[in-house]
Structure formats: C-alpha cells, structure tokens
N, C-alpha and C positions, 0 to 999 in steps of 0.2 A: 217444313222446308223454308229456309230464309232466302227470299228473293233479293235481288240487288236494288237498293233504293237509288233512284237517279241522282240524288244529291249526296250520296255516300262519299264520293271523292272530294267534294268541295270543302269538306271539313278538314281535309289534309292539305289544302292549298297553303303555300307560304304567305306570310304577311305581305300585303301590297298587290297581290294578284287578284284581279276582279273575278267575280263569279260568271259574269256574262260580258259579251261585247255587243256593239250595235253594228250589224253588217250593212246598215244603210247610212253609216256615217258619211260615206261618199256615194254619189249617184253612179259613179263608174271609176275606172282606174285612171282616167284622164284627170279627174279632179284631184286624186291622190298625187299624181305626178305634178300637177300645177302648184299644189301646195308646197311641194319640195322645191320646185324650180324658183318659186317666188319667195319662199321662206328662208332659204339659205343658198342663194345663187353662187356665192364665192366659196362655199365648202367643196371639198374634193369628192366627186362621185365615184370615180374609178381610176385605179392606177394599174398599169400593165407595162411590163418590160421597161420600167423606169420613166414612163410617160404618164402624166396625170391630166384628167379633165374635170373641170368644175361642173356643178349642176347647171349653171347658165350656159356653158359650152355644150353640154349634152343636149339641152333643150334646143339650142340653135341648130345642131345637126339633125336631131330627131324631127324637128319641124321641116327641114329640107327633105328628109326621107318621106314624111307624110305628104308634103305638097307634090313631090315627084310621083308618088303612087296615085294620087287623086288626078293629077294632070294626065297620067297615062291611061286613065279610064277605068281604074278599079273602083268598085262601088261598095258601099257599106255591106259587110257580111262576106265579101270575097275572101278567099283563103290565100295566105302568103306564107311560103315555107322559108325557114331560116336554117341553113346548114353551115354553122360556124362554130369554131372552138371558142374558148374564153379569151377573145381579143376585144379591144375597145369597141369595135363595131357591133359586137353581139348585143349588148344591152341597148345600145342606141337604136339599132334597127328594130328590135322588139318594141321599144317605146314608140318609134315612128310609125310602125304598122298599126299599133293600137290607136294612136292619135288620129290616124286616117279612117278610123271606124272599121278596120279590117280584122280578120281573125288570124292569129299566129299559129303556124304549124311547125313546132320544133322538130328538127331532124338531127339524129346522131351523125356527126361527120364521118364516123368510122364505118357507116353502113356500106354494104356491098351494093352493086347496081340493082340486084334483085330486091333487096330490102328497101332500097330507096324507091324503086318503082312501085312497090306495094303501097308505101305511105303516100306518095304523090298521087297515085291513082285514087286511092281510097278517100283522101282528103279533098280531091278536086282542086288542088292548088293552082292558081293562075299565074303566080310569079314566085321566084325564089331568089333569096340572097345567099350566095354560096362562095366559099373560099376557092381561089383559083386552083389550089392543090387538088380539089375534088371534082373539078369540072369534067374530067374525062369519064368519071362514073356516070354523071348526069347525061353526058352526050350519048352514052350507049342506050339509054332508055327514054330520052326526052320525047321522041316521036310517039310514044305510047301514053303520054300524059296530056293533061289539059293546059300545061304551061305555055304561056305566050311571051313571057319576059324573064330574062336571066340577068340578075345584077351581080356582077363578079367583083369581089374584093380580095385584097391580099394582106398578109400579116402586117406589113409596115404602113398601110394607108393612112393611119392616124398617128404615126410616130415621128412626124417631122422629117428632118434631113436624115436622121438615123434610119427612119423607116424606108426611105428610098434606097439606101444601101442594103438594107435587109431584103427588100424585094428583088433587087438586082442579084444578090447572092443566091437567093432561093431559086430564081428563074434561070440564071445563066451559069452558076457554079454547081449548085446541088441538083439542078434540073428537076426540081420538085413541083414546078408549075408548067405542066405540058400545054402546048398551044393547041387549042380546040377550035375547029371551024363549026360555027353554028348555022343551022338552016331551019327555016320554019318558025323561028322565034326572034324576038328583038333582044339584042345583047347590049348591056350598059355596064360601064365601069363605075364603081362606087366613088373612086377618086375624082372622076369627072362630075358626077352627080353633086357632090358637096361643093364643087367650085362654081357650077353653073346655076344651081337653083338658089334664088334669093327670095325666100318667102316673106310676104308682107303679112297682113292679117289673114290667118288661115280660116277658110270657110269649112269648118269641120262638121261631119255628120253628127246629128244628135244621138247620143247613146243612152240607153237605160241600163239599170243594173241587171236586167234579165238578158241583155244582149250577150252573144258569145264572144269571149276574149281569146280562148285557146282551144284547139283540138290537141289534147295532150295524149300522145300515144303511150300505152303501157309498155313496159320493158319487153314484153313477149317472152318472159322466162318460163311461162307455163303453157304457151301455145301461140297462136297467131296474134300479132300485136293489134290492139283495138284502141280507138280514140275516145278518151273521156271528154265530154263536152263540158268545159268549164266556163261559167259566165263571169262577167265583171263582178257580180256580187259574191260569187264563190271565192274569187281571188282576193277581193277586198277583205272579206271575212277572215280568211286564213292569215292574211298579213296582220290584221288586228289581233287575232288570237295569238300569233307568234309574239307580237309586241307585248301583249298582256302577260304572257308567260315569262318573258325576259325582263319585266319591269324591275325586279330587285337589282339586277345587274345594270340595266340601262340607267336607273336612278343614280347608282354609284358612279358610273362613267360620266353622266351628265354633270354631276357636281364637280368631279375631278377636272374635267375638261373645261368647264366654265371658269374654274379657278385659274386654269392655265391659259384661258382666253383662246381655246381652240375652237375652230368652226365645226369640226366633226365630233359626234359623240364618241366615236371610236373607229377601229378598223376591223373589218370582217375579212378573214382569209377565204377567198372564193376559189377553192381548188376543185370543188364539184362542178361538173359541166352545167352551164346555164340552160342547156336544152333539157336538163332533168328537172322534174318538178320540185325536188328538194331545194336546189339552188335558186330556182326561179322565184320561189316565195321567200325562203329564208335569207337569201342574199340580195337579189335584185329589188323586190318590192319592200321588204323590211328596211333595206338600206335607204330607199326613197322616203319611207314614212318617218324614220327617226334620224336621218343624216348620218348614216354609217358609210365610211369609205370602204368600197369593195376592192380588195387587192386581188386582181384577176391572175390566176395561174394558168398559163396556156397549156402546158404539158405537165400535169402533176406526176406522171410516171417517170419523169426525169428527176428522180429523188435527190440526186446530187445538186442539180440546178435549183430545185425547189428549196432545199435547205439554204443554198447560197442566197436566194432571194429573201428568205426569212431573216437571214443574218443582218440585212440592211433595213429591216422594218420593225416598227412597234405594232403589235397586233393584240386584239382583245377578245375576239370571238372566232372560233375555229370549228365550223361544221365539216364533217367528213364521213367516211365509211371505215369499218373495222380494218379492212386490208390496207387502206391508205395509211392509217395510223401505225399499223404493224410495220410496214415497209419503211416508213419515215424513221421510226425508232431504230431500225437496223442500219441507217445511214450514219457513218462514223462521226460526222460533225454535228449531228442533231443535238446531242447532249450539251453542246457548247452554246446553244441559242439562249437568248434572254427571254425567259418566260414570265418575268415579273409582272407584266401587264395582262397576261392571259387570264380572263375571268371565266369563260365558258368554253368547254369543248363538247360538241354535240355529235353523237354518232347516230346514223340512220341508214336506210337503204338495205341493211342486212343486220343480223344480230351482232351486238358487241360482245366479245368474249371476255370472261373474267381476267384471263392472263394478259390480254392487251390493255384492258382498263387499268389494271393494277400497275403494270409497267409504265403506262402513260402518267398516272398520278405520281409515281416515284420519280420519273424523269423531269416532269414539268411542274409538279406541285399543284396541278389543276385537275379536278375530277373530270372523268370522261362520262358524261351523262348520256342516256339513250332516249331516242324518240321513236315514234311509230307513225307511219302514214302510208298513203298510196296515191298514185296519180289521180284516182277517182275521188280523193278527198282533199285535193289541192295543196299539200298532201297531209298536213299535220292533224293527227287524231289525239295522240297522247304524248307526254314528255315527262321525264323525271324532273322534279323541281331543280331549278338552277342553284338553289342553296344547298343541294345535296353534297356531302363531302366524300362519299365513298361509292363504289360500285354496288348497284342494287340488284342486278340480275333481272330487272323488269323494265318495262318501257313507260313507267310513270303513270300519271293521272290524266284522264280526259281533259283537254284544254277547255277554256271557258266557252259556254254555249254549245257544248257537245255532250251527247248522251251515248254511252256504250252499253250494249247488252251482250251477254254470252248465251248463245242459243244451242239447243240440241238439234238432232236431225229432224225433229218435227216442228222446228222453229218455236219451241217453247223455251222460256227463260230457265236456265239452270240455277241451282242454288250457289251461293258464294263458295268458292274453293273448288268448283267442279269445272272440268274442261268442256269447252264447246266452241262454236264458231263465233268470232267477233263480228258484231253488227253495229253500225254507226249511224247516228242521226245528228245533223247540224247544218249550219248555213254554208259550210265548206264542201258539202257532198255534191258531187256532179249532178247535172240534170239528167243525163242519159249517156249511152254509148252512141257515137255517131253512126247513123244509118244501120242500126242493129237493134231493132225493137225486141226481138226474141231474147237476146242476151240481156238487154236492159230489164225486161220483165223477170228474168231468172235471178238477177242479183238484188232485187228489191223485195222486201217483205210487204205484206198488205198494208202495214201501218207506216211504210215509207223508210224503213231502215235498210241501209246498204250492207249486204252480206259480203264481208271482205275475203272469204276463202281462207282466212288464217284461223288457226286454233289457238285459243288462249284461255286464261283463267283470271278471275278478279278476286283479290283478297278483301278482308273486312274493312280495310282503310281505303278501298277504291283503286288500288294499284293494279295495273294490268300486266300480265306476263304472257309473252308470246311462247306458245309451245312449238308450233311449226305450221307450215303450209299444209292444208288438208291434202293436197295432191302429193306432198312429199312424205307423208306419214307411211311407215313401213309396218306391215302386219306379219309378225313372226309367231307362228303357232297360236294365233288368236290374240296375241298380246300387241298393243299399240307401241310402236317404237318411234321416237321423234328424233330426227337427225340433229337438230340444234343441240340437244342435250349431250349426245355423244361427241359432237364436234367441240363443244365447250370443254369436255374432259380431255380429249386428245390434244387440243391446241395448248393445253397447260403443260404438256410433257416436253421436257427440254429437248431441243433440236428440231421440233416441228415448226416449220415456217407457216404453212397453211394446210387446211384439210377440208374434205367434204365427205359426207356419208350419203349413200344411196341404197335402195333396196333392189335386189336382183332375184329372179325366180329361183326357188329351191324346191326340189322334189319332196323333201321330208317336212319342211316347215312352211311351205307356201312362198315365203320370201325369207331371205337372209340379208344380213348387214354387210355392206362392202365399204371399205375405207380407201379413199384416194388421198395421198399425202405428198407434200413437198418438204424436203429436209434441208437443214443447214449443211452445205457441201463441205464445210471446214471440219466436220466431225465424222467419226465412224459411227453411224447411227445404229443403236441397239434395238432392232425390231422386236426381238424376243422380250426385252424389258418393257417395251410399249404394250405388248400383249398382256403381260402380267399387270401392268399399270391399269389397263382397261378392266381386267378381271377384279382388281381391288376396288375399283370405283364405280362399276356398273353391274347391274343384274346380268346373269349369264346370257339371257336371251337378247340383251342389248349389245353385247360385245361383238365387235367386227369379226366376221368369219373369213372374210376375204380381204386381202391387202394389195394395193397397187401403188408403187412409188412413181411419181411424175416429176418432170422438170418444172412444169407450170400447170395451173388449173385454169380451165376456161372461165372467162368473166364477162359480165355485162359492161355497158358503157360507164357505169359508176364503180366498177370493181367488185360487184356482187358475184360470187362464185355460182356458176350455172350448173346445178345438179342435173337438169334435164339433158344436157349434152354429155355428161358422164354416164348417165343411164343408157 
C-alpha cells in the first residue's frame, strides 16, 4: 500500500512558491499592521462607495478606536463583537480592537436576535460595534448578555459630506435606522468617537504570538455554531501562506505597478463579508501585508449595483463563492466589464462547479481556481496553483508549511487515491474550540492533526479533491453517494440556476436522493430531459429519485447553500 509522502505535493508547486513560511516573522498582528502603516502610508487601503482611505488614515482612526476601548476600561483579552457589513468602519474597527490587545468576535449582521444572543453569550463579549440598522435586534437580547458598551455606527460615517446625506436618507426616508432606547449599557456613536479621541503615544498591551486574536464562529451549517480560538500566530501564518501561494501573481503585479509608479500592488475585490474567515485573511490581512487595495462591496447581492461598481474600477484579484460568480455572470452588463487586469479568481466556501468555472473563463479570460479551508484553519489549507489555466475539479495542493493526511475510520492513513477524512497540521490550525474541551478533544488526533469532517482523496501529485462533508454523505442500498458529484452534473444542465442534493429516508434503500433546484424562469424547463441527463451521467443509485423546484435555496452568510435546512 502506497502511503502519502508529506512532501509529495511540494514537487508540484509552481516556480517561486516557497516550501515553507516562518509563522514567527511577526510577534503578533500589530507588527504586521505597523509594517504596512509605516511602509506605504500613502497607498490606498480601502475603497467603499466611492470613498478611499490611505493606510495612514486607517492607522489614525484605528488608534482612536484602540485608545477609546482602553480608556473605557477594557483589558487585554476582553472580547469585543463586530456586527458590521463591508463598510469602511469594519476593517478599521477590527484593527483598532486588535491594537488594544483585545479579542475580535465577528458577528454576521444578518443574524436574528436568537442567533446574536447565542454568540454574544458564548463569547462573553463586553462591547460591540454595530450598524444602526441592526440595533433593534441587539436591544431585544442585550439584557441577557455581558455587554456594557454599545458603539453604534452608520453607513455614511466615513464617507464625508455624501455620508451625512446617506445617513439622513437611511434614517428619515427609508426608515432603516430605528431609534432604540438603551438601558443598562453605555451607548456611544462612532462618529463622535473619531472626533473626540486624539491619541498620543498609545500605551498598548504587550502581545505574544500565542495570545488570542479572534473567536471565529463556524458557520453552523452542520449544527450549533462553535468558536475557533485563533491566535495571532495562526493569523500571521495563514496570511504568509496566502502571500506565498500568490507569489507568481504578486511578482507580476509588483513589476507592472512599479513601472507605472503606483503605490498599491493591485486591487482586491472584497465582496465576501469581512466577518467571514475567508475574507478576513485573504482580503484584510493579505492586503496589509502586500499593499493591496481592498474594494469593499457593501451588498454583493445587489448584482446590478455590483457590476456598476466594477465598471468604474481596475481590479486584479477576485475571491468569491460559486453562487456569487454564477449570479454575477447572469447580470446582463457583466460581459461588458474590462477583465484585462484580472489575474486571479479564487473560489472557496463551497465547491466550485465545472459549469460555473468554464463560463467564468470564457467570459473573463481568467481561470477560476479553487481553494479549501475552514474557520478552524484560519482558513487556508490548500489552493489550486495560481498559474493553472483551466478548471481542475480539485482544491489544489496543501499550502506551504501544511501537512494533509487522508484518514480512515480508525484514523489510519489510507493509500493514495482512496477516500477518507481530511486531516490537517500546520501553524494556521486553531488552538481549540472556545469553552468546549470535549469537542476540541474529538477533532484532534493523538498526533495533533485536526480532523476536518470533510471526505477527500489525494492523487499521486499531491492534489486534494473534496468528495463531500461526512455528514452530508448519503447511503443508498449500502452505496456511498456524495451530493457534490450529483450537484456538479445537474448544474451543468441548461436552465439550472442552482441546485442542492440531500438524502431522505427510504423504506427500500435506507436513503434516497432528492434534488432541490432553481430554474431560469425565462424558459420552459424540461424536467424529463434533466432526468434522462442524470441517467446518462450518473450510476443509477446516484440519480435523484425525488425532485422539488424552488424559487430560491437557503444560503449561509457567504452564499453557501444550506443542505441541512433542506433536509
């Protein structure tokens, strides 16, 4: 039996990508920030709704946030929640909290009061930065939390004169900012904070690489949301791993923009929410490390507005999820965009389907490569080489300083080409689950590998292919059926907008396959032809037995289809 050699994949690395990174390059994230702030102060850090802020301007406001929190009595290690969309305040607040030696608790702004309560209670957050639009949700549950300070901000707070008009419109015309009366807590306005705080030399707490930076809650797609404890070293490591993987493209951009005397290496389209670990590392921290301008998209589901924004921009790197790319391509003006500068499109968060990847390449001229990661791994585990020209159907090679094993049910390594559970070791792997020793013990092997819960296979060149989530696997008459495989086939059928496969109880076979699908309303959809198409492309036991058309499918905060809700 041929076991997987831990160096198998490095032989497949593109030229220029190092085999390892040094996770101790910086003692903490503050040092990484300061290098950016001091190294390219006049470069643009973030652009949102037509307004840009340089790295020096970001540092000035982040320092105000840090000083405010310290003066308000928060101490090193205290938890501060951030419930903001992709507006300018979001990255600045995150950086300010970290600079104060505190722990960031990212919260999905779309959470219900019930979901919000769980996260605030579990994290023991003492303060929260929140958009005014969502304050009514917080007001319903705040008495049951440990919060003592609420810092409210609104969309236009950093957008100058235009911003004041936007805030007036949202509050008084659209009525989207309800007035909330707070009791038992101190309420502050972000707009006042940045006017009144004038930081001198900040007396910041001393942080080590092992100090906690984030309580990053998992998406909860398979159960109750848990918090991965991510240290400064975890985040530094994954930022450097991402940089190492992007080296071939970053070198090309650096030469081009140096010749053009540009301050930024390039522009990253940040449509993924910054409260999600993918954007947090790939956009916010990588942007700091290499001077990428982040183009913040407040509402990526407004596809018409999204395309209109891109019409006015030059962009080079575009991370996203399969559903986002799919819907964008269906927007009528998308094909008219200028893609001449686009070097990398990176899909993560869910499987990239062949049909979407091939359409993207045809429309943009840029390959849609896929990566794999989890909240527990900060998130990046493996990525398709950025030099790849075509859809590969896999999630690439383990990134530098990462070891991947494929394990059987007895936690023994399987031979190359066999399916098993993906297990990961590397400096980006979380320390533990917050306040959950039992679950922490369950997800780590005795030799320290994190068991991902994903089923995968590794080929002879070290490429990893995700088969499915262990919990999503369907058992039909003793045969393993993987939803991803069927969804990839169905999504390539003309007229299918999106789809999801789940298993349902079956008296004869134990479980049977059910397909939920959304179709293009402009056509008369041929369901019988779809059934024939499935039979032509799938073994009989894999073919959907039940079909249900929907107008939409339930999705997570990043657009990942939630099979558990369909079940």
